[in-house]
C-alpha positions as CSV (number, residue, x, y, z in Angstrom):
1,X,-24.0,89.3,-41.2
2,X,-24.4,89.6,-45.0
3,X,-22.5,87.5,-47.5
4,X,-20.6,90.7,-48.6
5,X,-19.7,91.4,-45.0
6,X,-18.5,87.8,-44.5
7,X,-16.3,88.0,-47.6
8,X,-14.9,91.4,-46.5
9,X,-14.1,90.1,-43.1
10,X,-12.4,87.0,-44.5
11,X,-10.4,89.1,-46.9
12,X,-9.2,91.4,-44.1
13,X,-8.2,88.4,-42.0
14,X,-6.4,86.8,-45.0
15,X,-4.6,90.1,-45.6
16,X,-3.3,90.1,-42.1
17,X,-2.0,86.6,-42.5
18,X,-0.3,87.3,-45.9
19,X,1.4,90.6,-45.0
20,X,4.3,91.0,-42.6
21,X,3.1,92.9,-39.6
22,X,4.8,93.3,-36.2
23,X,1.5,93.6,-34.5
24,X,-2.1,92.6,-35.4
25,X,-5.3,92.8,-33.5
26,X,-9.0,92.6,-34.3
27,X,-11.9,94.0,-32.2
28,X,-14.2,97.0,-31.8
29,X,-13.5,100.5,-32.9
30,X,-15.1,103.8,-32.2
31,X,-14.3,107.4,-33.1
32,X,-14.0,110.7,-31.3
33,X,-13.4,114.3,-32.3
34,X,-15.6,117.3,-31.6
35,X,-15.2,117.5,-27.8
36,X,-11.5,117.0,-28.1
37,X,-10.6,119.0,-31.2
38,X,-7.8,121.4,-30.4
39,X,-7.0,119.9,-27.0
40,X,-3.7,118.2,-26.1
41,X,-3.6,114.5,-26.8
42,X,-1.6,112.1,-24.5
43,X,1.4,112.4,-26.9
44,X,1.5,116.1,-26.3
45,X,0.3,116.9,-29.9
46,X,-2.7,119.0,-30.5
47,X,-5.6,116.8,-31.4
48,X,-7.0,117.4,-34.9
49,X,-10.3,115.6,-35.4
50,X,-9.8,115.7,-39.2
51,X,-6.3,114.1,-39.2
52,X,-5.6,110.4,-39.7
53,X,-4.9,109.6,-36.0
54,X,-6.0,107.2,-33.4
55,X,-5.9,106.3,-29.7
56,X,-4.6,102.9,-28.6
57,X,-4.0,101.6,-25.0
58,X,-0.4,100.4,-25.5
59,X,1.1,101.0,-28.9
60,X,3.9,103.6,-28.8
61,X,3.1,107.2,-30.0
62,X,4.0,107.6,-33.6
63,X,3.2,104.0,-34.5
64,X,1.5,103.7,-37.9
65,X,-1.3,101.1,-38.2
66,X,-3.5,100.0,-41.0
67,X,-7.1,99.8,-39.8
68,X,-9.4,97.6,-41.9
69,X,-13.2,97.7,-41.4
70,X,-14.3,94.0,-41.3
71,X,-17.8,94.8,-42.6
72,X,-16.6,96.7,-45.7
73,X,-13.0,95.8,-46.3
74,X,-12.1,99.5,-46.5
75,X,-8.7,100.4,-45.0
76,X,-7.0,103.6,-43.7
77,X,-3.5,104.2,-42.2
78,X,-3.5,106.2,-39.0
79,X,-0.8,107.3,-36.5
80,X,-1.2,106.6,-32.8
81,X,-1.0,109.9,-30.9
82,X,-3.4,109.3,-28.0
83,X,-4.4,106.8,-25.3
84,X,-7.7,104.9,-25.2
85,X,-10.3,103.6,-25.7
86,X,-11.5,103.2,-22.2
87,X,-15.0,101.9,-23.0
88,X,-15.7,98.2,-23.1
89,X,-13.6,95.9,-25.2
90,X,-12.8,98.3,-28.0
91,X,-9.3,98.2,-29.3
92,X,-8.9,101.6,-31.0
93,X,-10.5,105.0,-31.1
94,X,-10.2,106.7,-34.4
95,X,-10.3,110.4,-35.2
96,X,-13.4,111.7,-36.8
97,X,-11.5,112.0,-40.1
98,X,-10.4,108.3,-40.1
99,X,-13.9,107.1,-39.2
100,X,-15.3,109.1,-42.1
101,X,-12.7,107.6,-44.5
102,X,-13.8,104.1,-43.3
103,X,-17.4,105.1,-43.7
104,X,-18.6,104.3,-40.1
105,X,-18.9,107.8,-38.7
106,X,-22.7,107.6,-38.7
107,X,-22.7,104.2,-37.0
108,X,-20.3,105.2,-34.3
109,X,-18.7,101.8,-33.9
110,X,-17.5,99.0,-36.1
111,X,-15.4,95.9,-36.1
112,X,-11.8,96.3,-37.4
113,X,-8.5,94.6,-37.7
114,X,-5.4,96.6,-37.1
115,X,-1.9,95.8,-38.3
116,X,1.3,97.8,-37.5
117,X,3.2,99.1,-40.6
């Protein structure tokens, strides 16, 4: 891990400690989109791969969470509208649009911290 990545991760962790959040979790994130675009998400909404949405195993639909990439410090707010991820120990699946905003679309996976807003 580079010095910049360590600083970004420490900053993200400190931010979680300093801001009031009803829910906080750190772990792996992936993204999904093309194969699901236009299909019905678990919430009943039509999935839009370009929207700022995400899948989480347990958070209620409609919950807004701030997702911070631990390697870059970039953050994005997403709304939970689907269930998942169901691969490994990942904690959240982001829409293609959210992954692009965080800058990890080409990597496929990254480490994040999420905080409910």
